[in-house]
NUPA-849528 format. One line per field, with one value per residue (C-alpha): residue in three letters; residue number from 1; x, y, z. Coordinates in Angstrom, 2 decimals. Layout:
BEGIN
type <- ala_...
seq <- NUM_...
x <- X_...
y <- Y_...
z <- Z_...
//
This chain:
BEGIN
type <- met_lys_tyr_his_pro_his_leu_val_ile_val_ala_gly_ile_ala_leu_ala_ser_ile_val_met_ser_gly_phe_ala_gln_asp_gln_thr_arg_ala_gln_asp_gln_ile_arg_asp_arg_asp_ile_tyr_gly_tyr_gln_leu_met_thr_pro_gln_glu_arg_ser_glu_phe_arg_ala_arg_met_arg_asp_ala_lys_thr_met_lys_glu_arg_glu_arg_ile_arg_met_glu_his_his_glu_lys_met_val_glu_arg_ala_lys_asn_lys_gly_ile_asp_leu_pro_asp_arg_pro_ala_ala_lys_ala_arg_ser_gly_ser_gly_met_gly_ser_gly_gly_asn_arg_arg
seq <- 1_2_3_4_5_6_7_8_9_10_11_12_13_14_15_16_17_18_19_20_21_22_23_24_25_26_27_28_29_30_31_32_33_34_35_36_37_38_39_40_41_42_43_44_45_46_47_48_49_50_51_52_53_54_55_56_57_58_59_60_61_62_63_64_65_66_67_68_69_70_71_72_73_74_75_76_77_78_79_80_81_82_83_84_85_86_87_88_89_90_91_92_93_94_95_96_97_98_99_100_101_102_103_104_105_106_107_108_109
x <- -61.27_-64.00_-63.79_-65.29_-67.13_-65.92_-62.30_-62.78_-64.40_-61.65_-58.90_-60.63_-60.85_-57.18_-56.11_-58.22_-56.72_-53.19_-53.97_-55.77_-52.96_-50.39_-52.65_-53.13_-49.34_-48.72_-51.42_-50.05_-46.53_-47.81_-49.75_-46.64_-44.61_-47.18_-47.34_-43.52_-43.42_-45.39_-42.54_-40.02_-36.65_-38.11_-35.44_-32.77_-34.45_-34.46_-37.78_-37.50_-36.93_-40.02_-42.06_-40.91_-41.66_-45.17_-45.68_-44.41_-46.80_-49.68_-48.98_-48.71_-51.55_-51.91_-51.35_-48.66_-46.81_-47.04_-45.68_-42.76_-42.02_-42.24_-39.91_-37.32_-37.55_-37.17_-34.00_-32.54_-33.26_-31.73_-28.56_-28.48_-28.97_-26.26_-23.84_-24.59_-24.47_-28.16_-30.52_-33.95_-36.69_-36.41_-39.74_-41.74_-44.60_-47.66_-49.73_-47.61_-47.53_-51.25_-51.90_-54.11_-51.82_-52.93_-55.75_-59.06_-58.98_-55.89_-55.53_-56.54_-57.56
y <- 7.52_6.51_7.61_5.49_7.63_5.46_6.00_9.75_9.77_7.55_9.79_12.93_11.49_10.40_13.88_15.55_13.22_14.17_17.94_17.70_15.63_18.26_21.02_19.12_18.66_22.36_23.27_20.86_22.27_25.84_24.82_23.14_26.30_28.41_25.92_25.81_29.57_28.80_26.64_28.53_28.54_26.89_28.57_26.60_23.26_20.75_19.83_16.46_18.05_20.28_17.27_15.29_18.23_18.52_14.78_14.93_17.78_15.98_12.78_14.48_13.37_16.47_20.19_19.75_17.26_19.69_22.49_20.31_19.46_23.14_24.24_21.47_22.54_26.21_25.50_23.44_26.19_28.93_26.84_26.16_29.87_30.84_28.39_29.89_33.50_34.13_36.09_34.58_36.12_35.28_33.51_31.25_32.99_33.46_31.56_28.45_28.80_29.09_25.98_27.91_26.97_23.34_23.96_22.20_18.57_18.89_16.43_18.87_17.04
z <- -32.42_-30.01_-26.39_-23.67_-21.12_-18.23_-19.20_-19.40_-15.97_-14.44_-16.02_-14.69_-11.20_-11.25_-12.37_-9.70_-7.05_-8.06_-8.00_-4.62_-3.11_-4.01_-2.60_0.63_1.02_0.47_2.98_5.61_5.14_5.61_8.72_10.17_9.62_11.36_14.30_14.45_15.26_18.49_19.71_21.88_20.10_16.95_14.86_16.66_16.16_13.32_11.70_13.40_16.85_16.29_15.35_18.37_20.67_19.30_19.73_23.39_24.12_22.41_24.32_27.71_29.96_32.20_32.09_34.74_32.52_29.52_31.70_32.75_29.15_28.19_30.91_30.06_26.44_27.39_29.40_26.46_23.96_26.27_26.53_22.74_21.99_24.50_22.87_19.42_20.64_19.86_22.01_22.76_24.85_28.59_28.64_26.34_24.64_26.90_24.39_24.85_28.70_29.01_26.93_24.55_21.65_21.80_19.30_19.31_20.43_22.66_25.47_28.16_31.28
//
């Protein structure tokens, strides 16, 4: 049986792409889980709610708007926790309040 070098190369590239795609998805999932822990009350939220919260924070134009979103979210999570009989800390994490949790490239203006 004769192998064509081009087919071997194409097959190798296809296999590498599949492996790397799976690795990238696992890495993204792990990063999302780490980021989720920075959201006040994350354990009371669905994955969709966490994603929407991150999007709202990312789309906020000013620090004042982000602070308003954070405080509204905080009140909502306190109420949700109270209804479920769960204790949450009184305040959002200092990291989230200071805006340092935005990561590089945040919309700080």
